Structures are given as C-alpha cells and as structure tokens.
C-alpha positions in Angstrom: 0.0 0.0 0.0 1.1 3.5 -0.6 2.1 5.7 2.3 0.4 8.7 0.7 -3.0 9.6 1.8 -5.4 10.5 -0.9 -5.9 14.2 -1.5 -9.2 15.8 -1.4 -10.6 19.2 -2.6 -10.3 21.8 0.1 -13.9 22.4 0.1 -17.0 20.2 0.0 -19.0 20.1 -3.2 -22.0 21.8 -1.6 -19.9 25.0 -1.2 -18.6 25.2 -4.8 -19.4 28.5 -6.5 -19.2 27.0 -10.0 -21.3 24.0 -11.0 -20.5 23.8 -14.8 -18.8 20.4 -14.3 -19.4 17.3 -12.1 -18.0 13.7 -11.7 -19.8 10.9 -13.2 -17.9 8.2 -11.1 -15.2 7.9 -8.6 -12.4 7.2 -10.9 -11.2 10.7 -10.8 -10.1 10.6 -14.5 -10.7 13.4 -17.0 -13.1 11.2 -19.0 -15.3 11.0 -15.9 -16.1 14.7 -15.9 -19.4 15.6 -17.4 -21.0 19.1 -18.0 -22.7 21.3 -20.5 -21.1 20.9 -23.9 -20.3 23.9 -26.1 -19.8 23.1 -29.8 -19.2 19.4 -29.2 -16.7 20.0 -26.1 -17.1 20.2 -22.5 -14.8 23.2 -21.8 -12.8 24.1 -18.7 -15.0 26.7 -16.9 -14.1 30.1 -18.2 -12.1 28.8 -21.2 -14.4 27.5 -23.9 -11.7 26.6 -26.3 -10.1 24.3 -23.9 -11.8 20.7 -23.5 -11.7 19.4 -19.9 -11.0 16.0 -21.1 -7.8 16.9 -23.0 -5.6 16.2 -19.9 -2.3 17.2 -21.3 -3.5 20.5 -22.6 -5.3 21.2 -19.3 -2.3 20.4 -17.1 0.0 22.6 -19.4 -2.6 25.4 -19.2 -2.9 25.1 -15.3 0.9 25.1 -15.1 1.2 28.4 -16.9 -1.7 30.0 -15.0 -0.8 28.8 -11.5 2.9 28.0 -11.0 5.2 30.8 -9.8 8.5 29.2 -11.0 10.5 32.4 -10.8 9.3 33.6 -7.5 9.9 30.1 -6.1 13.5 30.3 -7.5 13.9 33.7 -5.8 12.7 32.4 -2.5 16.0 32.5 -0.8 16.0 36.4 -1.3 12.4 37.3 -0.9 13.1 38.4 2.8 14.7 41.4 1.2 11.7 42.5 -0.8 8.7 41.7 1.6 7.6 41.0 5.0 8.3 37.4 6.2 4.7 36.7 7.1 2.3 34.6 4.8 -0.7 36.5 5.8 0.9 40.0 5.2 -1.9 40.8 2.6 -3.9 43.9 3.1 -7.6 43.6 2.3 -8.9 45.4 -0.9 -10.3 48.4 0.9 -7.0 49.0 2.7 -5.2 48.9 -0.6 -7.3 51.8 -1.9 -7.0 53.6 1.4 -3.2 53.4 0.8 -3.6 55.1 -2.5 -2.9 52.0 -4.6 -4.6 51.3 -8.0 -5.7 47.7 -8.3 -4.4 46.4 -11.6 -5.8 43.0 -13.0 -2.9 40.5 -14.0 -3.5 37.1 -15.3 0.3 36.3 -14.7 0.5 34.3 -11.5 4.0 35.8 -11.0 2.6 39.3 -10.6 -0.1 38.5 -8.0 0.2 40.6 -5.0 3.3 42.5 -6.3 3.1 46.3 -5.6 4.9 49.1 -7.2 4.6 52.6 -5.7 0.8 53.5 -6.2 -0.3 50.3 -7.9 -0.8 46.6 -7.0 -1.1 43.7 -9.3 -3.8 41.1 -8.4 -4.7 37.8 -10.3 -8.5 37.4 -10.6 -10.0 34.1 -9.4 -10.5 31.9 -12.5 -13.8 30.1 -12.6 -12.3 26.6 -12.6 -10.9 27.1 -9.3 -14.5 27.5 -8.0 -15.5 24.0 -9.3 -15.2 20.9 -7.2 -14.8 18.5 -10.0 -11.7 20.4 -11.4 -10.0 20.2 -7.9 -10.9 16.5 -7.6 -9.4 15.5 -11.0 -6.6 17.8 -11.7 -5.6 19.2 -8.3 -5.8 16.2 -6.1 -3.5 13.7 -7.8 -0.5 11.8 -6.4 1.9 12.7 -9.2 4.4 15.4 -8.4 3.1 17.7 -11.2 -0.5 17.5 -9.6 1.0 18.2 -6.2 2.9 21.2 -7.5 -0.4 22.6 -9.1 -2.3 21.9 -5.9 0.2 23.7 -3.7 0.3 26.8 -6.0 -3.6 26.8 -6.2 -4.0 26.6 -2.5 -1.6 29.3 -1.8 -3.1 31.6 -4.5 -6.7 31.0 -3.2 -5.7 31.5 0.5 -4.6 35.0 -0.4 -8.3 35.9 -1.2 -9.3 34.9 2.4 -7.1 38.0 3.4 -8.0 40.2 0.3 -11.8 39.9 0.9 -12.7 40.2 4.5 -15.8 42.3 4.3 -18.8 43.0 2.2 -17.0 46.2 1.0 -14.0 44.2 -0.1 -16.4 41.9 -2.0 -18.0 44.7 -3.8 -14.6 46.2 -4.7 -13.6 42.7 -6.1 -16.7 42.4 -8.2 -16.4 45.9 -9.5 -12.7 45.3 -10.5 -13.5 41.9 -12.1 -11.4 39.9 -9.5 -14.2 37.5 -9.0 -16.7 36.0 -11.6 -19.6 38.4 -12.2 -22.3 35.7 -11.5 -21.3 35.8 -7.8 -23.3 38.8 -6.8 -25.7 40.1 -4.2 -25.9 39.5 -0.4 -26.3 35.7 -1.1 -23.3 35.7 -3.3 -21.3 37.5 -0.6 -22.4 34.9 1.9 -21.7 32.0 -0.3 -18.2 33.4 -1.1 -17.3 34.1 2.5 -18.1 30.4 3.4 -16.3 29.1 0.3 -13.1 31.1 0.9 -13.0 30.3 4.6 -12.0 26.7 3.7 -8.7 28.1 2.3 -8.0 30.4 5.3 -6.9 27.5 7.4 -4.7 25.9 4.9 -1.2 25.5 6.6 2.0 26.9 5.2 3.2 23.4 4.6 0.7 22.7 1.9 1.3 25.8 -0.3 4.3 26.4 -2.6 7.4 28.5 -1.8 6.1 31.8 -3.0 3.2 31.8 -0.6 4.7 29.8 2.2 6.3 32.8 4.0 5.3 35.7 2.0 2.1 37.7 0.9 2.7 41.2 -0.8 6.1 41.8 -2.4 7.6 45.0 -3.5 8.3 45.0 -7.2 10.9 47.8 -7.1 13.0 45.8 -4.7 12.4 42.7 -6.7 13.7 44.2 -9.8 16.9 45.2 -8.1 17.7 41.9 -6.5 16.8 40.0 -9.6 19.8 41.8 -11.2 22.1 40.3 -8.6 20.5 36.9 -8.0 19.3 35.9 -11.6 21.5 38.2 -13.5 18.5 39.6 -15.3 17.7 43.2 -16.0 14.3 43.1 -14.5 11.8 40.7 -12.8 9.1 42.6 -14.6 9.6 45.6 -16.8 7.1 48.2 -15.6 8.3 51.1 -17.7 7.6 50.8 -21.4 9.7 53.8 -22.4 13.5 54.5 -21.6 12.6 58.0 -20.6 10.5 56.9 -17.6 13.0 54.3 -16.6 16.0 56.9 -16.6 13.8 59.5 -14.9 13.8 57.5 -11.8 17.6 58.0 -11.3 17.3 61.8 -11.5 16.2 62.5 -7.8 19.0 60.3 -6.1 21.6 61.6 -8.6 20.7 65.2 -7.8 20.8 64.6 -4.0 24.2 63.0 -4.3 25.4 65.8 -6.6 24.2 68.5 -4.2 25.7 66.8 -1.1 29.2 66.5 -2.9 29.0 70.0 -4.2 28.4 71.2 -0.6 31.3 69.1 0.8 33.7 70.2 -1.9 32.8 73.9 -1.4 33.4 73.5 2.4 36.8 72.0 1.7 37.7 75.0 -0.6 36.7 77.5 2.0 38.7 75.6 4.7 41.8 75.6 2.6 41.4 79.1 1.3 41.1 80.5 4.9 44.2 78.7 6.1 46.1 80.0 3.1 44.8 83.6 3.6 45.8 83.8 7.1 49.3 82.3 6.5 48.9 79.5 8.9 50.7 76.3 8.8 48.7 74.2 6.4 46.9 71.2 7.6 48.7 68.5 5.4 46.3 65.7 6.4 43.2 67.7 5.6 44.7 68.9 2.3 45.5 65.2 1.3 42.0 64.1 2.2 40.5 66.9 0.3 42.7 66.2 -2.7 41.7 62.5 -2.7 38.0 63.2 -2.1 38.0 65.6 -5.1 39.5 63.1 -7.3 37.0 60.4 -6.2 34.1 62.9 -6.7 35.4 63.7 -10.3 35.5 60.0 -11.0 32.0 59.6 -9.7 30.6 62.4 -11.9 32.5 60.8 -14.9 30.9 57.4 -14.1 27.4 59.0 -13.8 27.8 60.9 -17.1 29.0 57.5 -18.8 26.1 55.6 -17.2 23.2 57.0 -19.2 24.7 56.5 -22.7 26.1 53.1 -21.8 22.8 51.9 -20.4 20.9 53.2 -23.5 23.4 51.4 -25.7 23.0 48.2 -23.6 19.2 48.3 -24.0 19.4 48.9 -27.8 21.9 46.0 -28.1 19.6 43.7 -26.2 16.6 44.6 -28.4 18.8 44.2 -31.6 19.7 40.7 -30.3 16.1 39.8 -29.5 14.9 41.0 -32.9 17.6 39.0 -34.6 17.0 35.8 -32.8 13.2 36.0 -33.4 13.5 37.0 -37.0 15.9 33.9 -37.7 13.5 31.6 -35.6 10.4 32.8 -37.6 12.2 32.4 -40.9 13.3 28.8 -40.1 9.8 28.0 -38.6 8.0 29.2 -41.6 10.3 27.5 -44.0 9.7 24.3 -42.1 
C-alpha cells in the first residue's frame, strides 16, 4: 500500500461556486467529468476553447496559470523584498486607502506585487471554484499534480485576506477579481463560506512563493533580480526608456548636491588657512585632494552611465529581434 494519503478538494461540493462540471464516477479521471457541452466539447470553466478531457492541454494550461516558478526560484532572497509573514496581505479596501490602484494581472508571478501606487492582483478563475476540477486535476498523487495543488492553495488562500468584508467583496466584483455571476448578499455569503476553507490551509501545503510571503515590493524585486538571476528586471514596468531613466534623477541630484556642498566647504577651509598664512593642515589637504578626485570619478561614471545603459538596451533589443527573425524564418520554411 502507498504511504501517501489520498488528497481531497479543500472544500465540499455543496460549497462550490461554479457547477459547470461534475464527476460521473469515482475514478477521478478526466473522462469521468461531465458538464454542459459547447460546440461538441465540454470546456474548462471560463475557457471555452479548452476541452476538460484533454488532460495534457489542461495540465499545461494550469501550469502556466498557477505556478510561480521564478518567485519560487527567488525564495532565498524574498526576505529582502517583503515582510516574512504569509498573511501579510492587506484587504482590498485598505489597498485603496493606501492610495494603490488595483491592476488585474493574469500572470501568477505578478499576483500581490505592488509598485508605488499600484498593486497587481490575479483574478480568481472560474475553474478554481469548481469541485470536479479540484478532484481530477488538483488532487492527484503525481509530483506535477501536487505542485499545481500547492500553487492553487496558496493563491486561493490570499483571497481569504483580500476579501474580509462586504465592501471588499463589492470592490472585487467591480474590479473583475471574482466572476460576475457571484453577486448580491447571497453571493457574498456563499463566497465567504467558500473562501473560509482556504483560510486555514497550513503553510506546509502551499508552494514556496506563498509559504512565508504575501505582498512583495516589485521595485526591490527588480533590483535583487539583477544580482541573483543576472537579469535586467523581474518585470519591466516602464515601457519607455525616458520613464526608466527618470527614476535615477532624484538620487543623482541629491548625491550631486551633497558632494558639491562638501567640496565647497573644503575649498573654504583651505582658502582661509592660506589667507591667514597659517601652517597648512597637510592631512586635511591630502584628504580633500583625494576626495575631489573620487568625486570627479563618480561624476564621470554617472555621465557615462546613461549612454552606456541606453546602448545596452538597444543592443539587447537588436539581439532579441535578430533571434526572433531567424526563428520565424526557419519556422515558416519548415
């Protein structure tokens, strides 16, 4: 006998919020799923072009839409970009109070990443509200199924903290974070009972991304991705180079002003000593000399940074265009 206990959906069938699909027998195979057919296929809820019985396609789709591979890879440094607390997730009304715009993002790697005055949130897909989908695709014994389950559990658990009141529920409906057919007071009550099943999921059952972290700061994530993965960005927010370089202006101006004041003060001290024919302070003069040289080197480096960075971006785009052009040409020839 296997030492692994059978996995069950995290909620009973009576609490499901989507009833498009159901199980015909206890085999838990894709062919045992029945539901309303659309153009000769029984689709995955919310995705009419994807047949629920095409197991390979469905598993590939769930992997792309649930797994957070890059954030799992960055887990050792996530303590540098977010609070080490899995329930560190502000409810939706508090996100608005803090001046953040809620941006819908289908990419699971962007869920709960915030960037200055905006936060990215992935909507709840309909298929995660269906008991049969959990039973067939998210409760298997294979490693692939367990990975999908842990990612889905972690994702759904965040909504137990995002939606904690009727006001949060209305914000979620207005923003399209939950399916539109869940509405009204009955819809709110049903949703609260449903999502409460995920609130008590232990950290040991969710993937690395959600095990110890909730919200993450995207600006810091972009910085540490450069050092940890040797990539320019985790997610490129700015679509134009002007907006990207504009972020460097305030710190550079502050450094330039501070250095200018320090150099001016050194010039005054040296000039006063020379004017009163005092014995020169050789140590101070040496420090001032080296400090001035270092400052000139920093200024030269800053002046060189912008054209070099612009050139690096243009070179990267040229390589990207060339590689894709060659691939497309070979692909169409094949």
